[in-house]
C-alpha positions as CSV (number, residue, x, y, z in Angstrom):
1,M,-75.6,36.9,69.6
2,S,-77.7,36.5,72.7
3,L,-81.4,36.4,72.1
4,M,-82.2,37.8,75.5
5,D,-81.3,40.8,77.7
6,F,-81.1,43.3,74.8
7,S,-83.1,46.0,76.4
8,S,-84.0,47.4,79.8
9,W,-87.6,46.0,79.7
10,P,-88.8,43.3,82.1
11,R,-87.6,39.8,81.3
12,E,-91.1,38.5,80.4
13,Q,-91.8,41.3,77.9
14,E,-88.3,41.0,76.5
15,Q,-88.7,37.3,75.8
16,S,-91.7,37.9,73.7
17,F,-89.4,39.5,71.1
18,I,-87.2,36.4,70.8
19,V,-89.4,34.9,68.1
20,Y,-88.9,38.0,66.0
21,E,-85.2,38.0,66.5
22,Q,-84.9,34.4,65.4
23,R,-87.0,35.1,62.3
24,T,-84.8,38.1,61.5
25,Q,-81.7,36.0,61.8
26,E,-83.1,33.2,59.6
27,A,-84.2,35.7,57.0
28,S,-80.8,37.4,57.0
29,S,-78.9,34.1,56.6
30,K,-81.3,33.0,53.7
31,A,-80.8,36.4,52.0
32,L,-77.0,36.2,52.3
33,I,-77.0,32.6,50.9
34,G,-79.3,33.7,48.1
35,G,-77.1,36.7,47.3
36,I,-74.0,34.6,47.2
37,I,-75.7,32.0,44.9
38,A,-77.0,34.7,42.6
39,G,-73.6,36.4,42.5
40,A,-71.9,33.1,41.6
41,I,-74.4,32.4,38.8
42,V,-73.9,35.8,37.3
43,F,-70.1,35.4,37.6
44,V,-70.2,32.0,35.8
45,L,-72.5,33.4,33.1
46,A,-70.2,36.5,32.6
47,I,-67.1,34.3,32.3
48,G,-68.9,32.0,29.9
49,I,-70.0,34.9,27.7
50,Y,-66.5,36.4,27.8
51,A,-64.8,33.2,26.9
52,G,-67.4,31.9,24.5
53,V,-68.3,34.9,22.3
54,E,-65.8,36.1,19.9
55,P,-65.7,39.9,19.3
56,D,-66.5,41.4,15.9
57,R,-63.2,42.1,14.2
58,T,-64.5,44.2,11.3
59,N,-62.1,46.9,10.2
60,Y,-64.4,49.8,9.3
61,G,-61.5,52.1,8.5
62,K,-60.0,50.1,5.6
63,D,-62.5,51.5,3.1
64,M,-62.3,55.1,4.2
65,N,-60.7,57.7,2.0
66,M,-58.1,59.3,4.2
67,Q,-56.8,61.7,1.6
68,N,-59.3,64.4,2.5
69,L,-58.1,64.4,6.2
70,N,-54.5,65.3,5.4
71,K,-53.3,68.9,5.2
72,K,-52.8,70.3,1.7
73,Q,-49.2,70.8,0.8
74,D,-49.8,73.8,-1.6
75,G,-50.1,76.4,1.3
76,K,-53.9,77.0,1.4
């Protein structure tokens, strides 16, 4: 991207904004790199948790009395 001739202002006035454009580009690239690094850290952490933590395999239904959930056979 060209840092000059971005408006119809006089060249001297336009060149005074080059410093701000450079700062904006630097901040944008730092933010992108920071976002990529943060995303990679979260991804590695999520994979580590997924692979390292075993889910709870408790069967809560084994002790339930299922007889009261069935329909009565005597016609009521």
